C-alpha positions as CSV (number, residue, x, y, z in Angstrom):
1,X,-4.5,5.0,38.0
2,X,-2.2,6.4,35.3
3,X,-3.0,3.3,33.2
4,X,-6.7,3.8,33.6
5,X,-6.5,7.5,32.6
6,X,-4.4,6.5,29.5
7,X,-7.0,3.9,28.5
8,X,-9.9,6.2,29.1
9,X,-8.4,8.8,26.8
10,X,-8.0,6.2,24.1
11,X,-11.7,5.6,24.0
12,X,-12.7,9.3,24.6
13,X,-14.1,10.9,21.4
14,X,-13.0,14.3,22.8
15,X,-9.4,13.2,21.8
16,X,-8.0,12.1,18.4
17,X,-5.7,9.2,19.0
18,X,-3.2,7.1,17.0
19,X,-2.7,3.9,19.0
20,X,0.1,1.4,18.2
21,X,-0.7,-1.9,19.8
22,X,0.6,-5.5,19.4
23,X,-1.6,-8.5,18.8
24,X,-3.6,-9.8,21.7
25,X,-3.7,-6.7,23.9
26,X,-7.2,-5.6,23.0
27,X,-7.3,-3.5,19.9
28,X,-10.8,-4.6,19.0
29,X,-11.9,-4.1,22.6
30,X,-10.6,-0.5,22.6
31,X,-12.0,0.3,19.2
32,X,-15.5,-1.1,20.1
33,X,-15.6,0.8,23.4
34,X,-14.6,4.0,21.7
35,X,-17.5,3.6,19.2
36,X,-19.8,2.9,22.1
37,X,-18.6,6.0,24.1
38,X,-18.9,8.1,20.9
39,X,-22.5,6.9,20.3
40,X,-23.5,7.6,23.9
41,X,-22.0,11.0,24.5
42,X,-24.5,13.9,24.8
43,X,-22.9,16.5,22.7
44,X,-23.3,14.8,19.3
45,X,-27.0,14.1,19.8
46,X,-28.6,16.7,17.5
47,X,-30.3,15.7,14.3
48,X,-34.1,14.8,14.7
49,X,-35.2,11.4,13.6
50,X,-38.7,11.1,12.2
51,X,-41.0,8.2,12.3
52,X,-41.6,7.2,8.6
53,X,-44.3,4.7,9.1
54,X,-47.1,3.7,11.4
55,X,-49.7,5.8,13.3
56,X,-47.1,8.5,14.3
57,X,-45.6,9.0,10.8
58,X,-43.8,12.3,10.5
59,X,-43.4,12.8,14.3
60,X,-40.1,13.2,16.0
61,X,-39.2,10.1,17.9
62,X,-35.7,10.9,19.0
63,X,-32.3,12.5,18.2
64,X,-29.8,10.9,15.9
65,X,-26.2,10.9,16.9
66,X,-23.6,12.4,14.5
67,X,-22.3,10.2,11.7
68,X,-19.6,7.8,12.7
69,X,-17.5,5.8,10.3
70,X,-15.6,2.7,11.5
71,X,-13.2,1.2,8.8
72,X,-11.8,-2.3,9.0
73,X,-10.0,-4.4,6.4
74,X,-11.9,-7.6,6.1
75,X,-15.6,-8.6,6.1
76,X,-15.0,-10.8,9.0
77,X,-13.6,-7.9,11.1
78,X,-16.5,-5.7,10.0
79,X,-19.0,-8.3,11.3
80,X,-17.1,-8.8,14.5
81,X,-16.9,-5.0,15.2
82,X,-20.6,-4.4,14.5
83,X,-21.5,-7.4,16.7
84,X,-19.1,-6.2,19.5
85,X,-20.6,-2.7,19.6
86,X,-24.2,-3.9,19.6
87,X,-23.3,-6.5,22.3
88,X,-21.7,-3.8,24.6
89,X,-24.7,-1.5,24.1
90,X,-27.2,-4.3,24.9
91,X,-25.3,-5.4,28.0
92,X,-25.0,-1.8,29.2
93,X,-28.7,-1.3,28.6
94,X,-29.8,-4.5,30.4
95,X,-27.3,-4.2,33.3
96,X,-25.2,-7.2,32.4
97,X,-22.2,-4.9,32.2
98,X,-22.3,-3.2,35.6
99,X,-20.0,-1.2,37.9
100,X,-17.8,-4.2,38.5
101,X,-16.8,-4.7,34.8
102,X,-14.0,-3.0,33.0
103,X,-16.2,-2.0,30.1
104,X,-18.7,-0.2,32.3
105,X,-15.9,1.6,34.2
106,X,-14.2,2.8,31.0
107,X,-17.4,4.2,29.5
108,X,-18.5,5.7,32.7
109,X,-15.2,7.4,33.2
110,X,-15.3,9.0,29.7
111,X,-18.9,10.1,29.9
112,X,-18.8,11.1,33.6
113,X,-21.8,8.8,34.3
114,X,-22.3,8.1,38.0
115,X,-25.6,6.4,38.2
116,X,-26.2,2.9,36.7
117,X,-29.7,4.0,35.8
118,X,-28.3,6.8,33.6
119,X,-26.0,4.3,31.9
120,X,-28.8,1.9,31.1
121,X,-31.0,4.8,29.9
122,X,-28.3,6.2,27.5
123,X,-27.4,2.7,26.1
124,X,-31.1,1.9,25.5
125,X,-31.7,5.3,23.7
126,X,-28.7,4.6,21.4
127,X,-29.9,1.1,20.6
128,X,-33.3,2.5,19.7
129,X,-31.8,5.1,17.4
130,X,-29.5,2.5,15.7
131,X,-32.5,0.3,14.9
132,X,-34.4,3.2,13.4
133,X,-31.4,4.9,11.6
134,X,-28.5,2.3,11.2
135,X,-26.6,4.8,9.1
136,X,-25.4,6.8,12.1
137,X,-22.8,4.1,12.7
138,X,-21.2,2.8,9.5
139,X,-18.9,-0.2,10.0
140,X,-17.4,-0.9,6.6
141,X,-14.3,-2.4,5.0
142,X,-12.2,0.2,3.2
143,X,-13.2,-1.3,-0.1
144,X,-16.9,-1.1,0.7
145,X,-16.6,2.5,1.7
146,X,-14.7,3.5,-1.4
147,X,-17.2,1.5,-3.5
148,X,-20.1,3.4,-1.9
149,X,-18.5,6.7,-2.8
150,X,-17.9,5.7,-6.4
151,X,-21.6,4.6,-6.8
152,X,-22.7,7.9,-5.5
153,X,-20.6,9.7,-8.1
154,X,-20.4,7.4,-11.2
155,X,-20.5,10.2,-13.8
156,X,-18.0,12.4,-12.0
157,X,-15.6,9.5,-11.7
158,X,-16.2,8.4,-15.3
159,X,-17.4,4.8,-14.6
160,X,-20.6,3.0,-15.5
161,X,-23.4,3.5,-12.9
162,X,-24.1,-0.2,-12.8
163,X,-20.5,-1.5,-12.8
164,X,-19.8,-4.9,-11.3
165,X,-16.8,-5.7,-9.1
166,X,-14.4,-8.5,-9.9
167,X,-13.5,-10.7,-6.9
168,X,-9.8,-11.1,-6.2
169,X,-9.5,-14.5,-7.9
170,X,-11.1,-13.2,-11.1
171,X,-9.0,-10.0,-11.0
172,X,-5.8,-12.1,-10.9
173,X,-7.0,-14.3,-13.8
174,X,-7.8,-11.2,-15.9
175,X,-4.3,-9.8,-15.2
176,X,-2.6,-13.1,-16.2
177,X,-4.8,-13.4,-19.4
178,X,-4.0,-9.7,-20.2
179,X,-0.3,-10.3,-19.9
180,X,-0.4,-13.2,-22.4
181,X,-2.6,-11.2,-24.7
182,X,-0.4,-8.1,-24.6
183,X,2.6,-10.2,-25.6
184,X,0.6,-11.5,-28.6
185,X,-0.6,-8.1,-29.6
186,X,2.4,-5.9,-29.0
187,X,5.6,-7.9,-28.5
188,X,5.3,-10.9,-30.8
189,X,7.6,-9.5,-33.5
190,X,11.2,-9.7,-34.5
191,X,12.2,-6.4,-33.0
192,X,10.9,-7.2,-29.6
193,X,12.2,-10.8,-29.8
194,X,15.7,-9.4,-30.5
195,X,15.4,-6.9,-27.6
196,X,14.3,-9.5,-25.1
197,X,16.9,-12.1,-26.2
198,X,19.7,-9.5,-26.0
199,X,18.6,-8.5,-22.5
200,X,18.4,-12.1,-21.4
201,X,21.9,-12.7,-22.7
202,X,23.2,-9.6,-21.1
203,X,21.6,-10.3,-17.7
204,X,22.5,-14.0,-18.0
205,X,19.0,-15.3,-17.0
206,X,16.8,-18.2,-18.1
207,X,14.2,-17.0,-20.6
208,X,11.4,-18.6,-18.7
209,X,12.5,-16.9,-15.5
210,X,12.6,-13.6,-17.3
211,X,9.0,-13.9,-18.4
212,X,7.8,-15.2,-15.1
213,X,9.5,-12.5,-13.1
214,X,8.2,-9.8,-15.5
215,X,4.6,-11.1,-15.3
216,X,4.7,-11.4,-11.5
217,X,6.3,-7.9,-11.0
218,X,3.7,-6.3,-13.3
219,X,0.7,-8.0,-11.6
220,X,1.8,-7.7,-8.0
221,X,3.7,-4.4,-8.0
222,X,3.1,-2.1,-10.9
223,X,-0.7,-2.6,-11.4
224,X,-1.2,-2.5,-7.6
225,X,0.5,0.8,-7.3
226,X,-0.6,2.5,-10.5
227,X,-1.5,5.7,-8.9
228,X,1.6,6.1,-6.7
229,X,3.8,5.6,-9.7
230,X,1.6,7.4,-12.2
231,X,4.4,9.7,-13.4
232,X,6.7,6.8,-14.2
233,X,3.9,5.1,-16.1
234,X,3.3,8.3,-18.1
235,X,7.0,8.4,-18.9
236,X,6.9,4.8,-20.0
237,X,4.1,5.5,-22.4
238,X,6.3,8.0,-24.2
239,X,9.3,5.6,-24.3
240,X,9.7,3.7,-27.5
241,X,11.6,0.5,-28.1
242,X,14.6,2.4,-29.7
243,X,15.3,4.2,-26.4
244,X,15.4,0.9,-24.6
245,X,17.7,-0.5,-27.3
246,X,20.1,2.4,-26.9
247,X,20.2,1.9,-23.2
248,X,20.9,-1.8,-23.7
249,X,23.7,-1.0,-26.2
250,X,25.4,1.2,-23.6
251,X,25.0,-1.6,-21.0
252,X,26.5,-4.2,-23.3
253,X,29.4,-1.9,-24.0
254,X,30.0,-1.2,-20.3
255,X,29.9,-4.9,-19.6
256,X,32.5,-5.6,-22.3
257,X,34.8,-3.0,-20.8
258,X,34.2,-4.4,-17.3
259,X,35.2,-7.9,-18.3
260,X,38.3,-6.7,-20.2
261,X,39.4,-4.7,-17.1
262,X,38.8,-7.7,-14.9
263,X,41.0,-9.8,-17.2
264,X,43.8,-7.3,-16.9
265,X,43.6,-7.4,-13.1
266,X,43.8,-11.2,-13.1
267,X,46.7,-11.1,-15.5
268,X,48.7,-8.6,-13.4
269,X,48.1,-10.7,-10.3
270,X,49.5,-13.8,-12.0
271,X,52.5,-11.9,-13.4
272,X,53.6,-10.9,-10.0
273,X,55.4,-14.2,-9.7
274,X,54.2,-14.9,-6.3
275,X,50.6,-15.6,-7.2
276,X,50.8,-19.2,-6.2
277,X,51.4,-18.0,-2.7
278,X,48.1,-16.1,-2.8
279,X,45.7,-16.6,0.1
280,X,43.6,-19.7,0.1
281,X,40.4,-17.6,0.0
282,X,41.4,-15.8,-3.2
283,X,42.6,-19.1,-4.8
284,X,39.2,-20.6,-4.0
285,X,37.4,-17.8,-6.0
286,X,40.0,-17.6,-8.8
287,X,38.2,-20.0,-11.2
288,X,35.0,-18.0,-10.8
289,X,36.9,-14.7,-11.5
290,X,38.4,-16.2,-14.6
291,X,35.0,-17.5,-15.8
292,X,33.5,-14.1,-15.4
293,X,36.4,-12.4,-17.2
294,X,35.9,-14.9,-20.1
295,X,32.2,-14.1,-20.3
296,X,31.2,-17.6,-19.2
297,X,29.2,-16.5,-16.2
298,X,27.5,-13.3,-15.0
299,X,29.3,-10.7,-13.0
300,X,26.6,-10.8,-10.4
301,X,27.8,-14.3,-9.4
302,X,31.0,-12.8,-7.9
303,X,29.8,-9.4,-6.7
304,X,30.4,-10.3,-3.1
305,X,34.1,-11.1,-3.8
306,X,34.9,-7.9,-5.7
307,X,36.8,-6.3,-2.8
308,X,39.4,-9.1,-3.3
309,X,40.8,-7.0,-6.1
310,X,41.5,-4.0,-3.9
311,X,45.2,-3.2,-4.4
312,X,46.0,-3.2,-0.7
313,X,44.1,-6.5,-0.1
314,X,45.7,-8.1,-3.2
315,X,49.2,-7.1,-2.1
316,X,48.5,-8.7,1.3
317,X,47.1,-11.8,-0.3
318,X,50.2,-12.1,-2.4
319,X,52.4,-11.8,0.7
320,X,54.3,-9.1,-1.0
321,X,55.8,-6.1,0.7
322,X,56.0,-4.1,-2.5
323,X,52.8,-2.2,-3.5
324,X,50.9,-3.4,-6.6
325,X,52.0,-1.7,-9.8
326,X,50.5,1.7,-10.7
327,X,48.9,0.2,-13.8
328,X,47.0,-2.3,-11.5
329,X,45.7,0.6,-9.5
330,X,44.5,2.5,-12.6
331,X,42.8,-0.7,-13.9
332,X,41.2,-1.2,-10.5
333,X,39.8,2.4,-10.5
334,X,38.4,1.8,-14.0
335,X,37.0,-1.6,-12.8
336,X,35.1,0.1,-9.9
337,X,33.7,2.6,-12.3
338,X,32.5,0.0,-14.8
339,X,31.1,-2.1,-11.9
340,X,29.1,0.9,-10.6
341,X,27.8,1.5,-14.1
342,X,26.8,-2.1,-14.4
343,X,24.6,-1.9,-11.3
344,X,23.1,1.3,-12.6
345,X,22.3,-0.1,-16.0
346,X,20.8,-3.3,-14.5
347,X,18.4,-1.1,-12.4
348,X,17.5,1.2,-15.3
349,X,16.9,-1.7,-17.8
350,X,14.9,-3.7,-15.4
351,X,12.6,-0.7,-14.7
352,X,12.4,0.4,-18.3
353,X,11.3,-3.1,-19.6
354,X,9.0,-3.6,-16.6
355,X,7.1,-0.3,-17.2
356,X,7.2,-0.5,-21.0
357,X,5.4,-3.9,-20.9
358,X,3.2,-2.9,-18.0
359,X,1.5,0.0,-19.7
360,X,0.6,-2.3,-22.6
361,X,-0.8,-4.9,-20.2
362,X,-2.8,-2.2,-18.5
363,X,-4.3,-1.1,-21.8
364,X,-5.4,-4.7,-22.5
365,X,-6.9,-5.0,-19.0
366,X,-8.8,-1.7,-19.4
367,X,-10.2,-2.9,-22.7
368,X,-11.3,-6.3,-21.2
369,X,-13.0,-4.6,-18.3
370,X,-14.7,-2.0,-20.4
371,X,-16.1,-4.7,-22.7
372,X,-17.6,-6.6,-19.7
373,X,-18.6,-3.6,-17.5
374,X,-16.5,-4.7,-14.5
375,X,-13.9,-3.1,-12.2
376,X,-11.5,-4.6,-9.7
377,X,-11.2,-3.3,-6.2
378,X,-8.0,-1.4,-7.2
379,X,-9.9,0.2,-10.1
380,X,-12.6,1.4,-7.7
381,X,-10.0,2.9,-5.4
382,X,-8.1,4.6,-8.2
383,X,-11.3,6.0,-9.8
384,X,-12.4,7.4,-6.5
385,X,-8.9,8.8,-6.0
386,X,-8.9,10.5,-9.4
387,X,-12.3,12.0,-8.6
388,X,-11.6,13.2,-5.1
389,X,-7.9,13.9,-4.9
390,X,-7.0,15.9,-8.0
391,X,-5.9,19.5,-7.4
392,X,-8.5,21.2,-9.6
393,X,-10.8,21.7,-6.6
394,X,-10.5,20.9,-2.9
395,X,-12.0,17.5,-3.4
396,X,-11.2,17.1,-7.1
397,X,-14.2,16.8,-9.4
398,X,-16.5,16.8,-6.4
399,X,-16.8,19.7,-4.0
400,X,-16.9,19.3,-0.2
401,X,-20.5,20.4,0.2
402,X,-21.8,18.2,-2.6
403,X,-19.8,15.2,-1.3
404,X,-21.3,15.5,2.2
405,X,-24.8,16.1,0.7
406,X,-24.6,12.8,-1.1
407,X,-23.2,11.1,2.0
408,X,-26.3,12.4,3.8
409,X,-24.4,14.5,6.3
410,X,-21.0,15.0,7.8
411,X,-18.8,12.2,9.1
412,X,-18.0,13.6,12.5
413,X,-16.0,10.7,14.0
414,X,-13.8,8.3,12.0
415,X,-12.2,5.2,13.4
416,X,-9.8,3.0,11.4
417,X,-8.7,-0.5,12.5
418,X,-5.5,-2.2,11.3
419,X,-4.2,1.2,10.2
420,X,-0.9,-0.4,9.1
421,X,-2.7,-2.0,6.1
422,X,-4.0,1.4,4.8
423,X,-2.3,2.1,1.5
424,X,-1.1,5.6,0.5
425,X,-4.0,6.0,-2.0
426,X,-6.6,4.8,0.5
427,X,-5.4,7.2,3.1
428,X,-5.5,10.1,0.6
429,X,-9.2,9.2,0.0
430,X,-10.0,9.2,3.7
431,X,-7.8,12.1,4.8
432,X,-10.0,15.0,3.5
433,X,-12.9,13.5,5.5
434,X,-10.7,13.2,8.6
435,X,-9.6,16.8,8.2
436,X,-13.2,18.0,7.9
437,X,-14.2,16.1,11.0
438,X,-11.4,17.3,13.1
439,X,-11.9,20.9,11.9
440,X,-15.5,20.9,13.0
441,X,-16.6,22.1,9.5
442,X,-20.4,22.3,9.2
443,X,-20.8,21.0,12.8
444,X,-21.5,24.3,14.6
445,X,-17.8,24.6,15.5
446,X,-17.9,21.3,17.5
447,X,-14.9,19.2,16.7
448,X,-15.1,15.6,15.6
449,X,-12.4,13.1,16.1
450,X,-10.1,10.6,14.5
451,X,-8.9,7.3,15.9
452,X,-6.7,4.7,14.4
453,X,-5.1,1.6,15.8
454,X,-2.5,-0.7,14.2
455,X,0.5,-2.9,14.6
456,X,3.3,-2.4,12.0
457,X,4.5,-6.0,12.6
458,X,1.2,-7.4,11.3
459,X,1.2,-5.7,7.9
460,X,-0.3,-8.0,5.3
461,X,-0.9,-5.6,2.4
462,X,2.6,-4.2,2.2
463,X,2.6,-5.0,-1.6
464,X,-0.2,-2.4,-2.1
465,X,1.9,0.5,-0.8
């Protein structure tokens, strides 16, 4: 009985629910039944629907349910959801889903329907309304919903009213072309060649690997999260090449000190006289340590073995009872400091170069898209975010009332499938609508609802944030 009550609450539009569910336990089933129950409840049947054609044009033919938005993440899922909802309604209307079925019992429990005739009557009425006014139930992908908002407010969002959307394959091709073009326009000179070559030498990486990693990180990370790292990108625009060169000079100087210090530690170990009795584990790594100290290989190649230089561990490895010399301990403390600096410089240089190049690539991409009057799905999302989520007004450049006027009424119930794939930016776009629905604003004080279902283990858009 408790399980039935819990399931009934998950499909009851009187409650806002966040449901975590693993694959194969009926997420789509629950979402579709909640949509059906929301459509069939009495209290949201309000707005008159007028016959716009035929002999009875202008007469009231029924009451439209409140606006319901169901968001999915793929076109396939959108089609499946719309089909499932209509299928449930049709089967409830014609009696194929009767008192013996779980679907009937769940909806009847939520709506307190006791007579099968009442169930068939309500389902038939909702089907009739949906055929006459399909907008009362909007089943859309998140990209489709954001695209709709942007097309309603092209001037407020500073985009062309007749923009086209690039498909994912074309977007990827544009980004790759922009990366190559940016290098020709901005980085194909002696100053940048010197900077990149010095960084490649300092980081001890293959030039081709450097360029490939740089391109992939810009395309798959930076450009996909442009809004969430907006401040860092603004800082990168103000950073010139001289600032990166100064940072690289400090990193090179630190690495020289690190290698010198490592050489001193190795010398002291050998001078102890018992170094040939050193543990087999240390002896196995000794050629690598010597190669690093001589600058023949990168420090990162032996990072996992750095603790071998700990004075207490070294003393034990040498089978000596006497502690290591004080000079060794001082060198070891210096060595740890240089090593910590090395890691810090590596992170700072990687990020500085990444963002410095990324803003130039973004400029090239913006120019290419403007010339062709196209936007990517990410562009649509960010343009809508800039319009709706800036702090100048409650909903950015567009006020609440005007937004809902253009949306043709309030969204009273919002359902999101695969919520784990909602990015931070997408959620910030939907959240004001959710807050309005749950607050009952403009709905005569009657609260709407919010429902989301997801499975963190199934995240496929983690790279989008």
